[in-house]
N, C-alpha and C positions, 0 to 999 in steps of 0.2 A: 477420430477416424480420418479426418482430412490430413493430419500430419503423417499418419501411417501410409496413406495413399501417396503423398508426395515423396516420402522416403523410398517407397517401393518403385515408383517411376524412376527415381534417380539411380537406384541400385540395379534395376533389371531392364529398363526400357530406354534409357538415355544413351546418347552417342557422344563419343569423345572427339572434339574438334580442336584444332590448334589455331589460335589467333595470335599473330605476332610472336610465335614461338612459345605461347603459354597454352596448356591444355585446359579445356573447359568441357563440361557436360551439358549437352543441349537436348531438350525433350523432343522426341520425334513428333511427327504430325499426328493429329487426333485419330486418324484412321489406322495408325500403326501402334497405338497404345490402348490399354483397357480404360474403361470409364470408371467414374467413382462408384456408380451403382454395381458394376460388375465386381469391383474390388470388395465392396461391402458384402455382396452375396457370397463370395468364396471365403472371405474372412470369417463370417458367421458359421460356416460349415467346418472350418478348421479349428477355430478358437471360440469356445462358448463364453457367454456373458459372465457365468459364474467364475470361470478361470480368470477373466480380466479383472473382475472386482476383487477376487481373492489376492491376485498379484498386486493390485494397487493398495488394498487395505493392509496387507501384511498380517501381523499378529492380531490386529483388531477385528478381523473377519468373524471369528467365532463369537465375539461379543455383540457386534453390530448387525451382521448380515445372515447369521445362521438361522435355520428354521427351528422353531420351538414347538415341538410336538408332544413333549412330555411334561411332567410336573415333579417337583421335589417333595410333595406331601408324603410320599411313602418312604423317604430316606431314613426316617426314625420311626421305631415301632412302639415307643412308649415315652411318657414324659421323663425328661432328664437323661435321655439316651445321648443326644447330641446337642451341644451348645454352639452357637455362632457368636464370634466376638470381633469387634472392629472399633476403630477410633476415628474421630473427626474433630475439626475445630469449629466451635459454635461462633457464628458471626454476630457476637454481641460483646460490647465492651463493659467491663465491670469496674466498680470503684474499690479502692483500697480500704480495708478496715483498720489497718495499723497506721496508715498515713492519710488522714482524711483530706479530700480535695484532689487526690491523685488517681489516675487510672492505673489499672494493673494489666490491661490488655484483654485478649480473648481467651476463654478457658478451653481446655482439652476435655472432650467427652468420650468415654468408653461405654459401649452398650454390650450386654450379653443376653442373648435371646435363645429360648428353648426352641429347637427345630420342630418338635412335634406339635406343640400347642400354640406357638408364637408368643408366649408369655415373656415379658422382659423380666429376667430373674436377677440381674445385677447391673450395676453401673458405676462409673467413677467420673467425678468432675473435679478438676484441679488445674493448677498452673504449670505443672511439670511437663516436660517434653515427652513425646511418645517413647516408651521404653518399657523395661521390665518392671519398674516400680509401679506405675499406674496400672499395668496389666495385672500385677499381683493383687492390687487392691480391688480391681474389678472382679477378678476371679474369687477373691474372698467374699465380696458382696454377693456373688451368685451362689455360693455354697454355704452361706450362713444366714441366720435370721437377721432381719433389719428392724426389729421392733424397737431396740434402743435408739436407733437413728430416727425413727418416726416419733418417738416420745420426745426427743430433743427438740423437734420442731412442732410439738403439740398437734401431731396428726394422729387421728384415731384409725387404726387398721390392725389387721391380724396377719398371721403367717399364711392364712388361706388366700389372702389378697395379694401378697408378695411372696410367692413360693420360692423355695431354694432347694438345691440338690447337688450331689456330686456326679458329674456326667461320666459317661464312658468314652466320649470323644469330644475334642475341642476343635472346631472348624475355624480357620483363620486364613488371612492372606499371607504374603511372603515378606511381611515386615521383619526387621532385624530382631525384634523381641520374641518372635515365634520361630525363627530359623537358627538362632544362635544356640550354643551348647548350654546356656544358662537355664533354659526351660526344660532340658532333658531330666534333670534331677527331680524337680517338683512334679512333673508329669508321671515319672516312674514311681515316686513314693506315694502319689495319690491314686495309683492304679487306673489311670486313663491315658489315652493316647492323643497326640496332637496330629491333626490332619491339615497339611498346608496345601493350599490351592495352587494350580498352575498359574504362570504369569498371565496377566491381562484377562483374568476370568472372575471379576467380582460378582458376576451373575450367579455363580455357584453358591454364594452366600447372600442371596437376594433379600432374605428376611431382614437382616441387620442393615443392609444398604437402604432398603425402602423405609425402614424405621427412622433412619437419619433424615430422610426427606419429610416424613410426617413430623418429626421433631422440629424441623425448620419451619414448616408451614403452621403447625398448631401452637408452638411455644415461642421460638426464638424471634420470628419475623415481627411479632406485634409487641415486643417488649421494648421499653425505653433503652436507648443505646444500641439498638440493633442496626447493623450495616448490611444486612442480608439483601443481596440483589442490587445494592447501590454502586454506581461507578466510583472510581477512586476520587474524582473531583468533588463528589458529594458526600464523602465519608466524614464530614465534620459532624454528622449526627452522633458520632461516638462521644461527643461532649455532652450529649443528653443522657449519658449513662446514669442509671439509678440503682441498679442491683449490685449488691456485694456478692462475694463468692458463696457465703452461707445462705443468702436469700435466693440465689439462683439454684442452690442445691434443694432448698425447700420447694421451689417451683418445679424442679425436675422430679422430685418425689411425687408431687401432686399430679404431674402429667403422666407418670408411669402408672399410678393407681387408676387414673381415668382411662388410659390406654388398655390396661388389662381388663377393665370392667366393660368398656363400650366398643372397642374395636371389633369389627366383624371379619371372621376368617371365611373367605369365599370358597376356598378349596380345603376342606377339612381332611384329616387322614382317612384312609380306607377303613370302612367298617363303622364310621360314625353316622348315625341317623338322628336328625333333629326331631324332637318330639312335637314342635309347633311349626316346623317348616322354615324357621328363621336361621340364618347363618350363625354359628356359635361364636361366642367371645373367647379370647384366649384363656380366661379363667375357667369357663365351662369345659373347654377341651382338656385343660389340665386335670380337673377333678374327674371328668369322665374317663380319661386315660388311667388315672390312679385307681379308680373303682374297677376297671376292667383288666388292667395289666399289673396292678400292684404298686405300692409306693416306691418312689426312687430311693437310692441310697443317700443317707446323710451322715455326717461325721461331726465330732466335737470341734468347736471353734479353735481351741488351742492346738488341737491336732492339725487342723488345716493350716493355721498360721505357721506352725513349725515346719511344715512341708513346703510352704510357698516361699520361704526365705531363700535368699541367695545362697547357693550351695558351693562349698569349697572343701579344702582339706587342711587340717591343722596338724602340726608335728610337735611332739613332746620335746622339751628342752629343759635345761636346768633353771630357766627363768619362767617357765610355764608353757602352756600350749601356744605355739607360735602360729599366727595367722597373718601372713604378710609381715608387717612391721609391728604388729600388736601381740601382746601376751595375755593369756587368760588362765584362770584356774577354775576347777570345778570339784565338787565334793568327792567323787570317787578317786580322782587323781591325788587329792590331798590325803585321803584315808589310806590309800595303797602305796603312797610314795613314788608315784610315776615320774615325778620331776627330780628325784634325787640324782645327783651326779656321781654315779658309782663307776668304778673301773670296768671297762668292757661292756658298758650298758648300751643296748640298741634301743634308741627311742622309736616309738611307734607313731603311726599316723591315724587320725580319726576324721570321719566325715562330720562336717559342721554346717549349720545354717545360720546366716548372719543377716540382720536387717540393715541394709545399706544406709538407711536414714539415720540410724543411731547405733553406734558400735559399742555401747555400754555393756551389753550382754550378748551372749552367743549360745546357740543350741548345739550341744555335742551329742551325736548319735552313737550309741554303744550297742554291742551285741547285734551287729548287722542292721541297726535301725529300730530294733524292738524296744530299746530303752533310750530315753531322751533326758539329758540333764542340762540345766542352765549354768553357764559359766559367766564369770565376771572378770573385769580387767584387774590385772595385778598392779602392784605399786609402781612397777616400771612403766606401765602404760596408762596410769590413772589420769594423767593430764589430758587424755583424749576422750574423757567421759562426755557424752552428749554430742560428740562430733559425728558427722556422717563419714562414710567410707571414702567418698570423693574428697572431702576435706582432709582426711588423714593422708591419702595418697598425694594430694597437692602439697601438704606440709612437707612430706619427705622428699618430694621432687624439688621443691624450692630449697630445702636444706642441702640436697646434693649439689644443686647449682651454686648455692652460696659457698659451700666448701671449696668447690673448684675455683670460684672467683677469689676467695680468700687465699687459696694456695698460690694463685698467680700474683696477687698483691703482696704476699709475704715473701716472695722469692728474693727481693732486694734485701730484706732484713736478714734472711738466712745466709745469703752470700756475704753480707757484712760480718755476720757472726762467725762464719767459717774463716774469713780472713783474720779477724781478731784472735781466734783461737790458734791459728798458725803462727801469728806473731808472738803469742804467749808461749807456745811450745818452744820457739827459738830462744826466747829470753830465759825460759826455765833451763834449757840445755846449757846456756852460757853460765847461769848461776851454778849449775852442777859442777862444771869444770872449775869454776873459781873456788867453790867450797871444798871440793875434793883435793884440790892442789895437784899433786902428781900421782895420787892414788887412782887405781882403776875402778874401784867400787867402794861404797861406804862400809864401815865396819859395824858389826852387830853387838860389839862388846859395850857394856854399861848402857844397855838399851833402856832399862827402867829409869836409871838416874837421868839420862838425857831427856827422856819423855817428861819426867817430873820437872826438870829445869825449864823445858819449853812451856809446860802447863803453867808454871809459876810466872814466867815472863808474859804469857798471853793474858793471864788473870790480872797482872799488874797494869798492862796496857789497856785492858777493857774495864778496869775498875772505875767506879764513879768518883772515888776519892783517891788521890795519889798517895802511895805509901812512902815512908822515909827509910825503910829498911833496905839495905843493899841486896841486890839479887843473889840468888844462890849460885855459888861457884862449884863447878863439877871438876874434880881432879882429872887430869888426863889419864887415860888407860895405859897401863904398862904394856909395852909391845910383847913381852914374853910371859905375861901373866897367864897362869894356867886356869882354865875354866873349871869351876867347881859347882856341880849341881846342888840344888837345894836338898836338905835332908828329907827323906821320904819315910813317912810313918807307915805307909803300906808295906814297904820292904821290911821294916822292923817287925811288924805283926806277922808277916810271912815267916821270918826266921824263928820267932817264938813258936808259931804253929808247927814248924818242922823240927823243933828241939835244938836249934843252933844258937850259939852265943850271939848277943847283939853286936851289930857293927857300929863302930864309933861314928861313921859318917851319917848314920840314920838316926842318931839320938838328938 
């Protein structure tokens, strides 16, 4: 306010005076200018406090200063209708299982929460960067049973305690894994839509955001190796790391089971009435919603995996189905001969699904996606088995750079070769003039005999033992000798067929 008052006095109430030829603005006497109180009174009438805060906060105003008069509890009408997904970095350092005694850094955590019941339906914990790969695994976890994973860690639980379903909508922020075109194919094939929130509005998916805070307070903060809330100069606590990635996954599973069983939902969906007056748990809300609204949609694990893969297009070729630099084959193509190199053949394109972590196999979608076949690498691309797609792309990028570098390095060799060939051409022309003598071109007479003599001479020079026989001498061709063609048995047979007497030249 004080700065605004001073700027107003300078702009509207000051006087211009010249001192030593230099103009200066001088404030008028107090009686001729407004006071600070008067300025504040009129400023509040013209500009409200809300406008000032909104102007100063910019895009953060809807998140930090807006009024909150509603609730999101009615945004989903049954379990499995809307899932919220987000990722964060857990502030805990982990030990390496492959290289004991070394740290592997902090893990990436994805959570998927059902909007209706607040149940955590899926998760991902790993060392990959945020992107489509961990998102794909988190979505698979949310839509398939986790019993096999629980059994791997000797945790006794059922699908009723870790529900799963195929949602109708996926609510996310504006991360690149949700806004890129990669996600369009999987969402379309799984029959649900992606809802991307406006910028700077994480409050619209507050369930998953608050779950990260609970995860930090209930699990991460108290584990050995945690650096949660510690300043950078005190982060040597990471050397206390005890958990490996698999142990942290087990801890995460136990936390999710505890959360689904004991967390209390203070604002349940409309229509829910507690039988004992206590706020419901996420599992109670899920089962109540299933009983009153019907079970959510579920699909087979293999179907979901094939639809969550990285989507692309493969084109038929004589080497197989080409996907980038890789070639695949699949049963229908082999049976129908789709890769045969026939004249005028128009090769077709097919939609494919590829696991970027391992390019050994590919899913080929036929008949508009109603039929899926598994393809394998052909012999031309067999060396890339068990490679990731990033490794394959890196290999060919390095190969291209290496070829360009080799071309530049081989330029001197190529220039030297061209110069040697030019010298050889000049020497061969000189030999021609010497061998022909005064003739303009070589003769074709006695070609067979000349070739035989040259062959005998080359054999003699190339032989491992030198012969004592004199070389074969070819008599010079007579200049006026008439060329006589060899007798033709075909002509003789034709004359017999036509009833003509035989020709002496054909006998």
